[in-house]
N, C-alpha and C positions, 0 to 999 in steps of 0.2 A: 469649377475652378480647380478643385483638387485633382481631378482627372487630367486636366491640361498641364497642371504644374508637375504631376508625376511623369507625364509623357515628355515634356521638355527637359525635366531633370535627368531623364535617361539618356538624353542626347549630349549632356555635358560630361566632361571627364571627372572622375572621382576626386574629391578634394578641391575642386575649382570653386572660385567665388560664385560663379553662376549656379553650380550644383547646390551650394549652400543656400543661395537665395531661394531656390525652388523648395528646399527643405523647410525654410522659414515659412514660405507660403502655405505649405501643406499643414504644418503645425498650427498656424493661425486659422486656417479653415476648420481644422478639428476643434479648436478652441471656440470659434464662433458657432459651430454646429452644436457644441455642448451648451453654450450660453443660451442660444435660441431654443433648444430643446427643453432646457430647464424652465425658461420663461413661459413657453407654451404649456408645459405640464402644470406649472403653478397657476396659470391663468384659467385653465379649464376646470370645470367641476369634477370632483372625484367620483367616478362610477365604480363602486366596489363589486367584485365578483367573489362573494363570500362562500366558503365551504368549510366543513369540519376539518380542522388542521391540528396536527400534532406539533405543538410549538417547539418541543425538544428537538424533533427531527429537523425542523426548519432552521433552528439556531445552529445545530450541528452542521447542516449543509452550508449555511451562509458563512460560518467561521472558516470552513475549508476553502471558500472562494478567496479569502484574503490572507491565507497562510503564507503564500509566497511573498506578498508585499511585506508582511510582518517579518518574515525570515530575512529578507534583504536589508531590513533596518535593525536587525538584532533584537526583535521584540518577541517576547514569549506570550502565547495566548493560553489562558487558563479557562477551561470550560468543563463543567461537570453536569451530567444528565440528572434531572430531578424528576423521578418517575411519579411523583405525587401530583404533577400538573395535569389537569384534565384537558381533553381536546377542546378547542374553541373555534367558533365560527368567525373567520377573518378572511380577508383577501390575501392569499399567500404571496402573490407576486408583489403587491404593494407593500406588504409588511416586510418582505425580504429587502425591498429597496430601502426602507427605513433603517433596517439593521446595517446594511452595507454602507449607507451614508454615515452612520454613527461610528462604525468600525474604521472607515477611512479617515474620518476626522481624528479619531483616537491615534491611529498610526501616524498621521501627519504631525500630531502634537508631541511625538516622541522621537526627536532627531538623534538622540544619543542612546537609543534602545530603551527597553523598559518592559512593562507587563500590561497586557490588556486582559481584563477579567470579564467574562460574560456569565451571568447566572440568572436563573428564574426561580420564582417561589410564589406561594400564595400568601397574601398578607391577611390581617385580621378582618378585613372587609370582604374577604373571598375574591379579591382581585388578583389576577395574574400580574406579577411585577417582573419585568425584564430589565436587568441592570447591566450597563456597559461602563466599566471603570478603566481609566488609564492612569499611568504614573508619569504623565507628560508635563508640559510647561504650565498647564492650568489656564484659567481665563480671569482676567482682571475684573474686579467687582463692578467697575464702571461699564464694562462690556457685557457683563452677565445678563443684565436686563434687556439687552438688545439682540441677543444672538438668534432669536427666532423671527426677528423682523426681516421682511424681504429686502434683499440687496445689502444688508449689513454684513461686512466681512472684515476680518483682520488679516486675511491672506492676500499677498500681492496678486495672485492669479485666480482668486476665488470670485464666484458670481454672487455670493450672498443669498443663494436660493436653496442650498442643500438642507439646512435645518428648518427653513420655512416650509419646504415640501414635507419633511419628516413630520412636523407639527400638524400640517394639514391632513396628512394620511391618518395619523393617530386620532385626531379629532373626528374624522369621518367614520372611524370605528367606535365612536363614543368613548374614547379613551383620553388619556392626558399624559403629558411628558413633563418631567421636571429636571433641573440640572443644579448640581452643587459643584463648586470648584475652589481650589486653593492654589494660588500662583506658586509655581515651582514644585507642587506636590501632586497635582492631577485633578481629574474631572470625573464626575459620576452622572450619567444620564439614567433616568428611571422612566420606563414606560409602564403605565397602568392600564390594564384591560379588564373589562367586566366579564365574568364567567357566565352570566345569565342575562 
């Protein structure tokens, strides 16, 4: 569908109503592709390909991937390397996906600019904690209990699967994720991973 829409779109003059109609078709196909992809990803069991991973390097790399999105919305990203964090056996691709989903949610929550902070540390239970904090619009307390539920979303174009997938991946790593939020002040997601 997308290929044919692109082909026919090229036959119409720039700025015409027909050209715009084909652009709408292409965008809708992309949206459907994303929705179906997330649905399939959520439905199938998580098969992890774990390996010893330097979580600092992974966070550093994942933060770079969203820097342009943040810059476009006047958002400052604060990230500091914590060298006391040991390597951990995780699936780096799946864990990166979790981080990116959380970063993009944070960026979308800050329409007027702001700060996204990413930090990691060892807590007193010897768990690695990865914190993603934003200074965005926050989440209403009535919605807070539902944000990990599949298909729950407060975004007009959201699928409601992003955070459900994040939780599924974290739990597949025998970890857990928590969230605290204050409306108009911001949100903090914390991922807890066992070191042994």
